[in-house]
Structures are given as C-alpha cells and as structure tokens.
PDBQT receptor file of N, H, CA, C and O in Angstrom, charges set to zero:
ATOM      1  N   UNK A   1    -119.173 161.767  -9.506  1.00  0.00    +0.000 N 
ATOM      2  CA  UNK A   1    -118.482 161.520  -8.265  1.00  0.00    +0.000 C 
ATOM      3  C   UNK A   1    -117.341 160.547  -8.523  1.00  0.00    +0.000 C 
ATOM      4  O   UNK A   1    -117.486 159.585  -9.277  1.00  0.00    +0.000 OA
ATOM      5  N   UNK A   2    -116.211 160.808  -7.891  1.00  0.00    +0.000 N 
ATOM      6  H   UNK A   2    -116.092 161.590  -7.278  1.00  0.00    +0.000 HD
ATOM      7  CA  UNK A   2    -115.047 159.936  -8.059  1.00  0.00    +0.000 C 
ATOM      8  C   UNK A   2    -115.185 158.686  -7.196  1.00  0.00    +0.000 C 
ATOM      9  O   UNK A   2    -115.741 158.726  -6.098  1.00  0.00    +0.000 OA
ATOM     10  N   UNK A   3    -114.678 157.604  -7.704  1.00  0.00    +0.000 N 
ATOM     11  H   UNK A   3    -114.227 157.571  -8.596  1.00  0.00    +0.000 HD
ATOM     12  CA  UNK A   3    -114.642 156.347  -6.961  1.00  0.00    +0.000 C 
ATOM     13  C   UNK A   3    -113.407 156.339  -6.080  1.00  0.00    +0.000 C 
ATOM     14  O   UNK A   3    -112.291 156.522  -6.569  1.00  0.00    +0.000 OA
ATOM     15  N   UNK A   4    -113.600 156.125  -4.765  1.00  0.00    +0.000 N 
ATOM     16  H   UNK A   4    -114.506 155.976  -4.368  1.00  0.00    +0.000 HD
ATOM     17  CA  UNK A   4    -112.485 156.076  -3.833  1.00  0.00    +0.000 C 
ATOM     18  C   UNK A   4    -112.015 154.640  -3.675  1.00  0.00    +0.000 C 
ATOM     19  O   UNK A   4    -112.799 153.697  -3.779  1.00  0.00    +0.000 OA
ATOM     20  N   UNK A   5    -110.736 154.492  -3.427  1.00  0.00    +0.000 N 
ATOM     21  H   UNK A   5    -110.099 155.258  -3.343  1.00  0.00    +0.000 HD
ATOM     22  CA  UNK A   5    -110.211 153.176  -3.067  1.00  0.00    +0.000 C 
ATOM     23  C   UNK A   5    -110.570 152.921  -1.620  1.00  0.00    +0.000 C 
ATOM     24  O   UNK A   5    -110.248 153.721  -0.742  1.00  0.00    +0.000 OA
ATOM     25  N   UNK A   6    -111.241 151.798  -1.369  1.00  0.00    +0.000 N 
ATOM     26  H   UNK A   6    -111.502 151.148  -2.082  1.00  0.00    +0.000 HD
ATOM     27  CA  UNK A   6    -111.632 151.448  -0.010  1.00  0.00    +0.000 C 
ATOM     28  C   UNK A   6    -110.531 150.570   0.564  1.00  0.00    +0.000 C 
ATOM     29  O   UNK A   6    -110.263 149.477   0.065  1.00  0.00    +0.000 OA
ATOM     30  N   UNK A   7    -109.909 151.058   1.606  1.00  0.00    +0.000 N 
ATOM     31  H   UNK A   7    -110.127 151.946   2.012  1.00  0.00    +0.000 HD
ATOM     32  CA  UNK A   7    -108.821 150.327   2.239  1.00  0.00    +0.000 C 
ATOM     33  C   UNK A   7    -109.317 149.426   3.351  1.00  0.00    +0.000 C 
ATOM     34  O   UNK A   7    -110.491 149.057   3.395  1.00  0.00    +0.000 OA
ATOM     35  N   UNK A   8    -108.431 149.088   4.225  1.00  0.00    +0.000 N 
ATOM     36  H   UNK A   8    -107.478 149.388   4.189  1.00  0.00    +0.000 HD
ATOM     37  CA  UNK A   8    -108.748 148.243   5.374  1.00  0.00    +0.000 C 
ATOM     38  C   UNK A   8    -109.531 149.060   6.393  1.00  0.00    +0.000 C 
ATOM     39  O   UNK A   8    -109.021 150.048   6.922  1.00  0.00    +0.000 OA
ATOM     40  N   UNK A   9    -110.772 148.652   6.671  1.00  0.00    +0.000 N 
ATOM     41  H   UNK A   9    -111.186 147.850   6.241  1.00  0.00    +0.000 HD
ATOM     42  CA  UNK A   9    -111.621 149.384   7.618  1.00  0.00    +0.000 C 
ATOM     43  C   UNK A   9    -111.714 148.681   8.964  1.00  0.00    +0.000 C 
ATOM     44  O   UNK A   9    -112.568 149.031   9.777  1.00  0.00    +0.000 OA
ATOM     45  N   UNK A  10    -110.860 147.701   9.218  1.00  0.00    +0.000 N 
ATOM     46  H   UNK A  10    -110.165 147.416   8.557  1.00  0.00    +0.000 HD
ATOM     47  CA  UNK A  10    -110.972 146.935  10.453  1.00  0.00    +0.000 C 
ATOM     48  C   UNK A  10    -110.672 147.770  11.699  1.00  0.00    +0.000 C 
ATOM     49  O   UNK A  10    -111.149 147.437  12.784  1.00  0.00    +0.000 OA
ATOM     50  N   UNK A  11    -109.889 148.852  11.567  1.00  0.00    +0.000 N 
ATOM     51  H   UNK A  11    -109.501 149.122  10.686  1.00  0.00    +0.000 HD
ATOM     52  CA  UNK A  11    -109.580 149.699  12.719  1.00  0.00    +0.000 C 
ATOM     53  C   UNK A  11    -110.349 151.013  12.709  1.00  0.00    +0.000 C 
ATOM     54  O   UNK A  11    -110.206 151.816  13.632  1.00  0.00    +0.000 OA
ATOM     55  N   UNK A  12    -111.160 151.246  11.684  1.00  0.00    +0.000 N 
ATOM     56  H   UNK A  12    -111.275 150.594  10.934  1.00  0.00    +0.000 HD
ATOM     57  CA  UNK A  12    -111.899 152.499  11.574  1.00  0.00    +0.000 C 
ATOM     58  C   UNK A  12    -113.056 152.531  12.563  1.00  0.00    +0.000 C 
ATOM     59  O   UNK A  12    -113.654 151.498  12.862  1.00  0.00    +0.000 OA
ATOM     60  N   UNK A  13    -113.366 153.717  13.066  1.00  0.00    +0.000 N 
ATOM     61  H   UNK A  13    -112.880 154.556  12.822  1.00  0.00    +0.000 HD
ATOM     62  CA  UNK A  13    -114.490 153.874  13.982  1.00  0.00    +0.000 C 
ATOM     63  C   UNK A  13    -115.764 154.240  13.236  1.00  0.00    +0.000 C 
ATOM     64  O   UNK A  13    -116.854 153.832  13.638  1.00  0.00    +0.000 OA
ATOM     65  N   UNK A  14    -115.642 155.010  12.149  1.00  0.00    +0.000 N 
ATOM     66  H   UNK A  14    -114.757 155.341  11.823  1.00  0.00    +0.000 HD
ATOM     67  CA  UNK A  14    -116.785 155.323  11.309  1.00  0.00    +0.000 C 
ATOM     68  C   UNK A  14    -116.386 155.150   9.857  1.00  0.00    +0.000 C 
ATOM     69  O   UNK A  14    -115.204 155.163   9.514  1.00  0.00    +0.000 OA
ATOM     70  N   UNK A  15    -117.391 154.988   9.009  1.00  0.00    +0.000 N 
ATOM     71  H   UNK A  15    -118.352 154.978   9.287  1.00  0.00    +0.000 HD
ATOM     72  CA  UNK A  15    -117.111 154.851   7.584  1.00  0.00    +0.000 C 
ATOM     73  C   UNK A  15    -118.367 155.068   6.776  1.00  0.00    +0.000 C 
ATOM     74  O   UNK A  15    -119.448 155.284   7.324  1.00  0.00    +0.000 OA
ATOM     75  N   UNK A  16    -118.214 155.011   5.479  1.00  0.00    +0.000 N 
ATOM     76  H   UNK A  16    -117.335 154.836   5.034  1.00  0.00    +0.000 HD
ATOM     77  CA  UNK A  16    -119.337 155.199   4.570  1.00  0.00    +0.000 C 
ATOM     78  C   UNK A  16    -120.212 153.949   4.555  1.00  0.00    +0.000 C 
ATOM     79  O   UNK A  16    -119.854 152.902   5.096  1.00  0.00    +0.000 OA
ATOM     80  N   UNK A  17    -121.356 154.096   3.923  1.00  0.00    +0.000 N 
ATOM     81  H   UNK A  17    -121.647 154.946   3.484  1.00  0.00    +0.000 HD
ATOM     82  CA  UNK A  17    -122.259 152.958   3.778  1.00  0.00    +0.000 C 
ATOM     83  C   UNK A  17    -121.584 151.854   2.965  1.00  0.00    +0.000 C 
ATOM     84  O   UNK A  17    -121.727 150.673   3.281  1.00  0.00    +0.000 OA
ATOM     85  N   UNK A  18    -120.852 152.236   1.923  1.00  0.00    +0.000 N 
ATOM     86  H   UNK A  18    -120.736 153.195   1.666  1.00  0.00    +0.000 HD
ATOM     87  CA  UNK A  18    -120.162 151.243   1.097  1.00  0.00    +0.000 C 
ATOM     88  C   UNK A  18    -119.114 150.478   1.902  1.00  0.00    +0.000 C 
ATOM     89  O   UNK A  18    -118.976 149.264   1.746  1.00  0.00    +0.000 OA
ATOM     90  N   UNK A  19    -118.379 151.180   2.758  1.00  0.00    +0.000 N 
ATOM     91  H   UNK A  19    -118.492 152.165   2.884  1.00  0.00    +0.000 HD
ATOM     92  CA  UNK A  19    -117.382 150.522   3.609  1.00  0.00    +0.000 C 
ATOM     93  C   UNK A  19    -118.056 149.581   4.598  1.00  0.00    +0.000 C 
ATOM     94  O   UNK A  19    -117.529 148.508   4.892  1.00  0.00    +0.000 OA
ATOM     95  N   UNK A  20    -119.217 149.976   5.112  1.00  0.00    +0.000 N 
ATOM     96  H   UNK A  20    -119.645 150.848   4.873  1.00  0.00    +0.000 HD
ATOM     97  CA  UNK A  20    -119.967 149.113   6.027  1.00  0.00    +0.000 C 
ATOM     98  C   UNK A  20    -120.454 147.862   5.290  1.00  0.00    +0.000 C 
ATOM     99  O   UNK A  20    -120.448 146.768   5.854  1.00  0.00    +0.000 OA
ATOM    100  N   UNK A  21    -120.876 148.024   4.034  1.00  0.00    +0.000 N 
ATOM    101  H   UNK A  21    -120.881 148.913   3.577  1.00  0.00    +0.000 HD
ATOM    102  CA  UNK A  21    -121.312 146.867   3.230  1.00  0.00    +0.000 C 
ATOM    103  C   UNK A  21    -120.173 145.878   3.066  1.00  0.00    +0.000 C 
ATOM    104  O   UNK A  21    -120.361 144.671   3.223  1.00  0.00    +0.000 OA
ATOM    105  N   UNK A  22    -118.989 146.393   2.748  1.00  0.00    +0.000 N 
ATOM    106  H   UNK A  22    -118.837 147.373   2.620  1.00  0.00    +0.000 HD
ATOM    107  CA  UNK A  22    -117.819 145.524   2.583  1.00  0.00    +0.000 C 
ATOM    108  C   UNK A  22    -117.426 144.868   3.895  1.00  0.00    +0.000 C 
ATOM    109  O   UNK A  22    -117.058 143.694   3.914  1.00  0.00    +0.000 OA
ATOM    110  N   UNK A  23    -117.499 145.606   4.983  1.00  0.00    +0.000 N 
ATOM    111  H   UNK A  23    -117.798 146.560   4.968  1.00  0.00    +0.000 HD
ATOM    112  CA  UNK A  23    -117.066 145.104   6.284  1.00  0.00    +0.000 C 
ATOM    113  C   UNK A  23    -117.988 144.016   6.829  1.00  0.00    +0.000 C 
ATOM    114  O   UNK A  23    -117.521 143.023   7.387  1.00  0.00    +0.000 OA
ATOM    115  N   UNK A  24    -119.312 144.206   6.666  1.00  0.00    +0.000 N 
ATOM    116  H   UNK A  24    -119.692 145.012   6.212  1.00  0.00    +0.000 HD
ATOM    117  CA  UNK A  24    -120.270 143.284   7.272  1.00  0.00    +0.000 C 
ATOM    118  C   UNK A  24    -120.931 142.319   6.294  1.00  0.00    +0.000 C 
ATOM    119  O   UNK A  24    -121.569 141.357   6.719  1.00  0.00    +0.000 OA
ATOM    120  N   UNK A  25    -120.789 142.560   4.988  1.00  0.00    +0.000 N 
ATOM    121  H   UNK A  25    -120.271 143.342   4.642  1.00  0.00    +0.000 HD
ATOM    122  CA  UNK A  25    -121.330 141.632   3.999  1.00  0.00    +0.000 C 
ATOM    123  C   UNK A  25    -122.820 141.766   3.746  1.00  0.00    +0.000 C 
ATOM    124  O   UNK A  25    -123.463 140.802   3.330  1.00  0.00    +0.000 OA
ATOM    125  N   UNK A  26    -123.379 142.939   3.987  1.00  0.00    +0.000 N 
ATOM    126  H   UNK A  26    -122.856 143.722   4.325  1.00  0.00    +0.000 HD
ATOM    127  CA  UNK A  26    -124.787 143.203   3.698  1.00  0.00    +0.000 C 
ATOM    128  C   UNK A  26    -124.884 144.183   2.539  1.00  0.00    +0.000 C 
ATOM    129  O   UNK A  26    -123.905 144.844   2.191  1.00  0.00    +0.000 OA
ATOM    130  N   UNK A  27    -126.071 144.276   1.942  1.00  0.00    +0.000 N 
ATOM    131  H   UNK A  27    -126.866 143.739   2.225  1.00  0.00    +0.000 HD
ATOM    132  CA  UNK A  27    -126.310 145.257   0.897  1.00  0.00    +0.000 C 
ATOM    133  C   UNK A  27    -126.559 146.634   1.496  1.00  0.00    +0.000 C 
ATOM    134  O   UNK A  27    -126.668 146.789   2.712  1.00  0.00    +0.000 OA
ATOM    135  N   UNK A  28    -126.646 147.641   0.607  1.00  0.00    +0.000 N 
ATOM    136  H   UNK A  28    -126.557 147.515  -0.381  1.00  0.00    +0.000 HD
ATOM    137  CA  UNK A  28    -126.810 149.029   1.060  1.00  0.00    +0.000 C 
ATOM    138  C   UNK A  28    -128.078 149.236   1.882  1.00  0.00    +0.000 C 
ATOM    139  O   UNK A  28    -128.030 149.843   2.951  1.00  0.00    +0.000 OA
ATOM    140  N   UNK A  29    -129.208 148.739   1.394  1.00  0.00    +0.000 N 
ATOM    141  H   UNK A  29    -129.247 148.245   0.525  1.00  0.00    +0.000 HD
ATOM    142  CA  UNK A  29    -130.470 148.959   2.101  1.00  0.00    +0.000 C 
ATOM    143  C   UNK A  29    -130.491 148.242   3.448  1.00  0.00    +0.000 C 
ATOM    144  O   UNK A  29    -130.950 148.804   4.443  1.00  0.00    +0.000 OA
ATOM    145  N   UNK A  30    -130.006 147.026   3.484  1.00  0.00    +0.000 N 
ATOM    146  H   UNK A  30    -129.633 146.570   2.676  1.00  0.00    +0.000 HD
ATOM    147  CA  UNK A  30    -130.038 146.249   4.725  1.00  0.00    +0.000 C 
ATOM    148  C   UNK A  30    -129.095 146.843   5.764  1.00  0.00    +0.000 C 
ATOM    149  O   UNK A  30    -129.447 146.903   6.942  1.00  0.00    +0.000 OA
ATOM    150  N   UNK A  31    -127.898 147.288   5.353  1.00  0.00    +0.000 N 
ATOM    151  H   UNK A  31    -127.613 147.239   4.396  1.00  0.00    +0.000 HD
ATOM    152  CA  UNK A  31    -126.961 147.854   6.319  1.00  0.00    +0.000 C 
ATOM    153  C   UNK A  31    -127.501 149.172   6.861  1.00  0.00    +0.000 C 
ATOM    154  O   UNK A  31    -127.291 149.482   8.033  1.00  0.00    +0.000 OA
ATOM    155  N   UNK A  32    -128.200 149.963   6.024  1.00  0.00    +0.000 N 
ATOM    156  H   UNK A  32    -128.370 149.711   5.071  1.00  0.00    +0.000 HD
ATOM    157  CA  UNK A  32    -128.812 151.208   6.503  1.00  0.00    +0.000 C 
ATOM    158  C   UNK A  32    -129.918 150.907   7.502  1.00  0.00    +0.000 C 
ATOM    159  O   UNK A  32    -130.070 151.619   8.494  1.00  0.00    +0.000 OA
ATOM    160  N   UNK A  33    -130.692 149.858   7.249  1.00  0.00    +0.000 N 
ATOM    161  H   UNK A  33    -130.569 149.279   6.443  1.00  0.00    +0.000 HD
ATOM    162  CA  UNK A  33    -131.768 149.465   8.160  1.00  0.00    +0.000 C 
ATOM    163  C   UNK A  33    -131.196 148.990   9.501  1.00  0.00    +0.000 C 
ATOM    164  O   UNK A  33    -131.674 149.398  10.560  1.00  0.00    +0.000 OA
ATOM    165  N   UNK A  34    -130.186 148.138   9.454  1.00  0.00    +0.000 N 
ATOM    166  H   UNK A  34    -129.799 147.806   8.594  1.00  0.00    +0.000 HD
ATOM    167  CA  UNK A  34    -129.567 147.621  10.679  1.00  0.00    +0.000 C 
ATOM    168  C   UNK A  34    -128.907 148.754  11.466  1.00  0.00    +0.000 C 
ATOM    169  O   UNK A  34    -129.056 148.834  12.686  1.00  0.00    +0.000 OA
ATOM    170  N   UNK A  35    -128.179 149.627  10.771  1.00  0.00    +0.000 N 
ATOM    171  H   UNK A  35    -128.058 149.563   9.781  1.00  0.00    +0.000 HD
ATOM    172  CA  UNK A  35    -127.502 150.737  11.438  1.00  0.00    +0.000 C 
ATOM    173  C   UNK A  35    -128.504 151.689  12.067  1.00  0.00    +0.000 C 
ATOM    174  O   UNK A  35    -128.252 152.228  13.145  1.00  0.00    +0.000 OA
ATOM    175  N   UNK A  36    -129.624 151.901  11.417  1.00  0.00    +0.000 N 
ATOM    176  H   UNK A  36    -129.828 151.463  10.542  1.00  0.00    +0.000 HD
ATOM    177  CA  UNK A  36    -130.665 152.754  11.975  1.00  0.00    +0.000 C 
ATOM    178  C   UNK A  36    -131.249 152.126  13.241  1.00  0.00    +0.000 C 
ATOM    179  O   UNK A  36    -131.459 152.820  14.235  1.00  0.00    +0.000 OA
ATOM    180  N   UNK A  37    -131.509 150.829  13.209  1.00  0.00    +0.000 N 
ATOM    181  H   UNK A  37    -131.338 150.265  12.401  1.00  0.00    +0.000 HD
ATOM    182  CA  UNK A  37    -132.023 150.124  14.393  1.00  0.00    +0.000 C 
ATOM    183  C   UNK A  37    -131.037 150.194  15.552  1.00  0.00    +0.000 C 
ATOM    184  O   UNK A  37    -131.439 150.287  16.711  1.00  0.00    +0.000 OA
ATOM    185  N   UNK A  38    -129.744 150.148  15.237  1.00  0.00    +0.000 N 
ATOM    186  H   UNK A  38    -129.417 150.072  14.295  1.00  0.00    +0.000 HD
ATOM    187  CA  UNK A  38    -128.709 150.166  16.272  1.00  0.00    +0.000 C 
ATOM    188  C   UNK A  38    -128.397 151.580  16.750  1.00  0.00    +0.000 C 
ATOM    189  O   UNK A  38    -127.729 151.749  17.770  1.00  0.00    +0.000 OA
ATOM    190  N   UNK A  39    -128.866 152.592  16.033  1.00  0.00    +0.000 N 
ATOM    191  H   UNK A  39    -129.409 152.455  15.204  1.00  0.00    +0.000 HD
ATOM    192  CA  UNK A  39    -128.543 153.973  16.391  1.00  0.00    +0.000 C 
ATOM    193  C   UNK A  39    -127.137 154.360  15.969  1.00  0.00    +0.000 C 
ATOM    194  O   UNK A  39    -126.503 155.195  16.614  1.00  0.00    +0.000 OA
ATOM    195  N   UNK A  40    -126.643 153.761  14.891  1.00  0.00    +0.000 N 
ATOM    196  H   UNK A  40    -127.159 153.082  14.367  1.00  0.00    +0.000 HD
ATOM    197  CA  UNK A  40    -125.269 153.972  14.456  1.00  0.00    +0.000 C 
ATOM    198  C   UNK A  40    -125.159 154.868  13.227  1.00  0.00    +0.000 C 
ATOM    199  O   UNK A  40    -124.076 154.988  12.655  1.00  0.00    +0.000 OA
ATOM    200  N   UNK A  41    -126.253 155.498  12.809  1.00  0.00    +0.000 N 
ATOM    201  H   UNK A  41    -127.133 155.401  13.274  1.00  0.00    +0.000 HD
ATOM    202  CA  UNK A  41    -126.240 156.348  11.622  1.00  0.00    +0.000 C 
ATOM    203  C   UNK A  41    -125.837 157.763  12.019  1.00  0.00    +0.000 C 
ATOM    204  O   UNK A  41    -126.392 158.337  12.956  1.00  0.00    +0.000 OA
ATOM    205  N   UNK A  42    -124.875 158.315  11.302  1.00  0.00    +0.000 N 
ATOM    206  H   UNK A  42    -124.424 157.849  10.540  1.00  0.00    +0.000 HD
ATOM    207  CA  UNK A  42    -124.427 159.685  11.509  1.00  0.00    +0.000 C 
ATOM    208  C   UNK A  42    -124.667 160.424  10.201  1.00  0.00    +0.000 C 
ATOM    209  O   UNK A  42    -124.135 160.035   9.161  1.00  0.00    +0.000 OA
ATOM    210  N   UNK A  43    -125.462 161.485  10.245  1.00  0.00    +0.000 N 
ATOM    211  H   UNK A  43    -125.893 161.801  11.090  1.00  0.00    +0.000 HD
ATOM    212  CA  UNK A  43    -125.730 162.273   9.049  1.00  0.00    +0.000 C 
ATOM    213  C   UNK A  43    -124.960 163.574   9.139  1.00  0.00    +0.000 C 
ATOM    214  O   UNK A  43    -125.113 164.338  10.092  1.00  0.00    +0.000 OA
ATOM    215  N   UNK A  44    -124.134 163.816   8.140  1.00  0.00    +0.000 N 
ATOM    216  H   UNK A  44    -124.010 163.195   7.366  1.00  0.00    +0.000 HD
ATOM    217  CA  UNK A  44    -123.346 165.045   8.037  1.00  0.00    +0.000 C 
ATOM    218  C   UNK A  44    -123.783 165.749   6.762  1.00  0.00    +0.000 C 
ATOM    219  O   UNK A  44    -123.234 165.494   5.690  1.00  0.00    +0.000 OA
ATOM    220  N   UNK A  45    -124.759 166.624   6.872  1.00  0.00    +0.000 N 
ATOM    221  H   UNK A  45    -125.204 166.831   7.743  1.00  0.00    +0.000 HD
ATOM    222  CA  UNK A  45    -125.327 167.238   5.675  1.00  0.00    +0.000 C 
ATOM    223  C   UNK A  45    -126.050 166.185   4.870  1.00  0.00    +0.000 C 
ATOM    224  O   UNK A  45    -126.980 165.548   5.364  1.00  0.00    +0.000 OA
ATOM    225  N   UNK A  46    -125.630 165.997   3.630  1.00  0.00    +0.000 N 
ATOM    226  H   UNK A  46    -124.874 166.515   3.228  1.00  0.00    +0.000 HD
ATOM    227  CA  UNK A  46    -126.225 164.972   2.776  1.00  0.00    +0.000 C 
ATOM    228  C   UNK A  46    -125.443 163.665   2.823  1.00  0.00    +0.000 C 
ATOM    229  O   UNK A  46    -125.822 162.686   2.180  1.00  0.00    +0.000 OA
ATOM    230  N   UNK A  47    -124.363 163.649   3.577  1.00  0.00    +0.000 N 
ATOM    231  H   UNK A  47    -124.054 164.444   4.100  1.00  0.00    +0.000 HD
ATOM    232  CA  UNK A  47    -123.504 162.474   3.677  1.00  0.00    +0.000 C 
ATOM    233  C   UNK A  47    -123.935 161.607   4.860  1.00  0.00    +0.000 C 
ATOM    234  O   UNK A  47    -124.275 162.124   5.924  1.00  0.00    +0.000 OA
ATOM    235  N   UNK A  48    -123.918 160.311   4.671  1.00  0.00    +0.000 N 
ATOM    236  H   UNK A  48    -123.642 159.892   3.806  1.00  0.00    +0.000 HD
ATOM    237  CA  UNK A  48    -124.279 159.372   5.736  1.00  0.00    +0.000 C 
ATOM    238  C   UNK A  48    -123.058 158.553   6.101  1.00  0.00    +0.000 C 
ATOM    239  O   UNK A  48    -122.391 158.001   5.226  1.00  0.00    +0.000 OA
ATOM    240  N   UNK A  49    -122.764 158.472   7.379  1.00  0.00    +0.000 N 
ATOM    241  H   UNK A  49    -123.306 158.920   8.090  1.00  0.00    +0.000 HD
ATOM    242  CA  UNK A  49    -121.669 157.657   7.888  1.00  0.00    +0.000 C 
ATOM    243  C   UNK A  49    -122.250 156.658   8.889  1.00  0.00    +0.000 C 
ATOM    244  O   UNK A  49    -123.298 156.894   9.489  1.00  0.00    +0.000 OA
ATOM    245  N   UNK A  50    -121.551 155.551   9.052  1.00  0.00    +0.000 N 
ATOM    246  H   UNK A  50    -120.699 155.359   8.564  1.00  0.00    +0.000 HD
ATOM    247  CA  UNK A  50    -121.954 154.494   9.976  1.00  0.00    +0.000 C 
ATOM    248  C   UNK A  50    -120.896 154.387  11.066  1.00  0.00    +0.000 C 
ATOM    249  O   UNK A  50    -119.702 154.311  10.775  1.00  0.00    +0.000 OA
ATOM    250  N   UNK A  51    -121.333 154.382  12.319  1.00  0.00    +0.000 N 
ATOM    251  H   UNK A  51    -122.303 154.444  12.556  1.00  0.00    +0.000 HD
ATOM    252  CA  UNK A  51    -120.423 154.216  13.447  1.00  0.00    +0.000 C 
ATOM    253  C   UNK A  51    -120.203 152.715  13.645  1.00  0.00    +0.000 C 
ATOM    254  O   UNK A  51    -121.093 152.004  14.111  1.00  0.00    +0.000 OA
ATOM    255  N   UNK A  52    -119.003 152.244  13.284  1.00  0.00    +0.000 N 
ATOM    256  H   UNK A  52    -118.281 152.822  12.905  1.00  0.00    +0.000 HD
ATOM    257  CA  UNK A  52    -118.707 150.815  13.359  1.00  0.00    +0.000 C 
ATOM    258  C   UNK A  52    -118.649 150.312  14.788  1.00  0.00    +0.000 C 
ATOM    259  O   UNK A  52    -118.994 149.159  15.045  1.00  0.00    +0.000 OA
ATOM    260  N   UNK A  53    -118.222 151.145  15.723  1.00  0.00    +0.000 N 
ATOM    261  H   UNK A  53    -117.941 152.081  15.514  1.00  0.00    +0.000 HD
ATOM    262  CA  UNK A  53    -118.137 150.725  17.126  1.00  0.00    +0.000 C 
ATOM    263  C   UNK A  53    -119.526 150.365  17.654  1.00  0.00    +0.000 C 
ATOM    264  O   UNK A  53    -119.704 149.319  18.278  1.00  0.00    +0.000 OA
ATOM    265  N   UNK A  54    -120.501 151.227  17.403  1.00  0.00    +0.000 N 
ATOM    266  H   UNK A  54    -120.356 152.076  16.895  1.00  0.00    +0.000 HD
ATOM    267  CA  UNK A  54    -121.872 150.958  17.859  1.00  0.00    +0.000 C 
ATOM    268  C   UNK A  54    -122.431 149.732  17.151  1.00  0.00    +0.000 C 
ATOM    269  O   UNK A  54    -123.097 148.904  17.772  1.00  0.00    +0.000 OA
ATOM    270  N   UNK A  55    -122.164 149.614  15.859  1.00  0.00    +0.000 N 
ATOM    271  H   UNK A  55    -121.623 150.286  15.354  1.00  0.00    +0.000 HD
ATOM    272  CA  UNK A  55    -122.682 148.481  15.099  1.00  0.00    +0.000 C 
ATOM    273  C   UNK A  55    -122.055 147.161  15.555  1.00  0.00    +0.000 C 
ATOM    274  O   UNK A  55    -122.735 146.136  15.605  1.00  0.00    +0.000 OA
ATOM    275  N   UNK A  56    -120.764 147.184  15.887  1.00  0.00    +0.000 N 
ATOM    276  H   UNK A  56    -120.212 148.017  15.846  1.00  0.00    +0.000 HD
ATOM    277  CA  UNK A  56    -120.111 145.982  16.419  1.00  0.00    +0.000 C 
ATOM    278  C   UNK A  56    -120.750 145.554  17.733  1.00  0.00    +0.000 C 
ATOM    279  O   UNK A  56    -121.002 144.367  17.944  1.00  0.00    +0.000 OA
ATOM    280  N   UNK A  57    -121.015 146.517  18.621  1.00  0.00    +0.000 N 
ATOM    281  H   UNK A  57    -120.810 147.481  18.450  1.00  0.00    +0.000 HD
ATOM    282  CA  UNK A  57    -121.669 146.200  19.899  1.00  0.00    +0.000 C 
ATOM    283  C   UNK A  57    -123.087 145.675  19.681  1.00  0.00    +0.000 C 
ATOM    284  O   UNK A  57    -123.544 144.782  20.395  1.00  0.00    +0.000 OA
ATOM    285  N   UNK A  58    -123.774 146.235  18.691  1.00  0.00    +0.000 N 
ATOM    286  H   UNK A  58    -123.403 146.960  18.111  1.00  0.00    +0.000 HD
ATOM    287  CA  UNK A  58    -125.126 145.780  18.372  1.00  0.00    +0.000 C 
ATOM    288  C   UNK A  58    -125.111 144.320  17.906  1.00  0.00    +0.000 C 
ATOM    289  O   UNK A  58    -125.926 143.515  18.356  1.00  0.00    +0.000 OA
ATOM    290  N   UNK A  59    -124.188 143.983  17.011  1.00  0.00    +0.000 N 
ATOM    291  H   UNK A  59    -123.525 144.636  16.646  1.00  0.00    +0.000 HD
ATOM    292  CA  UNK A  59    -124.096 142.600  16.553  1.00  0.00    +0.000 C 
ATOM    293  C   UNK A  59    -123.689 141.661  17.679  1.00  0.00    +0.000 C 
ATOM    294  O   UNK A  59    -124.166 140.528  17.744  1.00  0.00    +0.000 OA
ATOM    295  N   UNK A  60    -122.809 142.122  18.567  1.00  0.00    +0.000 N 
ATOM    296  H   UNK A  60    -122.421 143.043  18.514  1.00  0.00    +0.000 HD
ATOM    297  CA  UNK A  60    -122.422 141.299  19.719  1.00  0.00    +0.000 C 
ATOM    298  C   UNK A  60    -123.606 141.033  20.630  1.00  0.00    +0.000 C 
ATOM    299  O   UNK A  60    -123.760 139.927  21.149  1.00  0.00    +0.000 OA
ATOM    300  N   UNK A  61    -124.452 142.051  20.828  1.00  0.00    +0.000 N 
ATOM    301  H   UNK A  61    -124.328 142.950  20.406  1.00  0.00    +0.000 HD
ATOM    302  CA  UNK A  61    -125.624 141.862  21.694  1.00  0.00    +0.000 C 
ATOM    303  C   UNK A  61    -126.628 140.894  21.062  1.00  0.00    +0.000 C 
ATOM    304  O   UNK A  61    -127.319 140.162  21.770  1.00  0.00    +0.000 OA
ATOM    305  N   UNK A  62    -126.704 140.893  19.729  1.00  0.00    +0.000 N 
ATOM    306  H   UNK A  62    -126.143 141.487  19.154  1.00  0.00    +0.000 HD
ATOM    307  CA  UNK A  62    -127.614 139.958  19.051  1.00  0.00    +0.000 C 
ATOM    308  C   UNK A  62    -127.117 138.521  19.151  1.00  0.00    +0.000 C 
ATOM    309  O   UNK A  62    -127.911 137.582  19.212  1.00  0.00    +0.000 OA
ATOM    310  N   UNK A  63    -125.792 138.358  19.165  1.00  0.00    +0.000 N 
ATOM    311  H   UNK A  63    -125.147 139.121  19.115  1.00  0.00    +0.000 HD
ATOM    312  CA  UNK A  63    -125.233 137.013  19.212  1.00  0.00    +0.000 C 
ATOM    313  C   UNK A  63    -125.098 136.491  20.642  1.00  0.00    +0.000 C 
ATOM    314  O   UNK A  63    -124.723 135.336  20.843  1.00  0.00    +0.000 OA
ATOM    315  N   UNK A  64    -125.398 137.324  21.632  1.00  0.00    +0.000 N 
ATOM    316  H   UNK A  64    -125.703 138.263  21.469  1.00  0.00    +0.000 HD
ATOM    317  CA  UNK A  64    -125.377 136.877  23.019  1.00  0.00    +0.000 C 
ATOM    318  C   UNK A  64    -124.042 137.054  23.713  1.00  0.00    +0.000 C 
ATOM    319  O   UNK A  64    -123.857 136.527  24.809  1.00  0.00    +0.000 OA
ATOM    320  N   UNK A  65    -123.107 137.775  23.118  1.00  0.00    +0.000 N 
ATOM    321  H   UNK A  65    -123.258 138.204  22.227  1.00  0.00    +0.000 HD
ATOM    322  CA  UNK A  65    -121.799 137.979  23.754  1.00  0.00    +0.000 C 
ATOM    323  C   UNK A  65    -121.807 139.182  24.636  1.00  0.00    +0.000 C 
ATOM    324  O   UNK A  65    -120.791 139.504  25.251  1.00  0.00    +0.000 OA
TER     325      UNK A  65
C-alpha cells in the first residue's frame, strides 16, 4: 500500500483513522474505540473512515460545552 501525504484535516468532515490520530492525538486503537462510542465510524467495504463532525460534538459534550 502506498503512503499518502496527510494534509491539513482541520476543515475535513471525514477522514481515515490515521488522520483522526493526527488530528486528536490518540493512538489507532483508542481513536477507534472513542469513535465507536460516539457513533462516528463509517465503514466502506474494508475501509474505515471517521466522521470528524460527530467526533468533535462528542468531545464537546464530554467537556461540558
């Protein structure tokens, strides 16, 4: 598999697990666990994507905002 250049994901609505790790500062397993709890996991065949909008709202709800 080719390595993709990961750009700025601050405006992205969905992204890969690796992009979510870079964006939120968690490891692969922890970000998958958090995204699953938040209902932000999107499975497209064998590919997994994370909905950043849902995950942002989930983190906001945890912080009390």
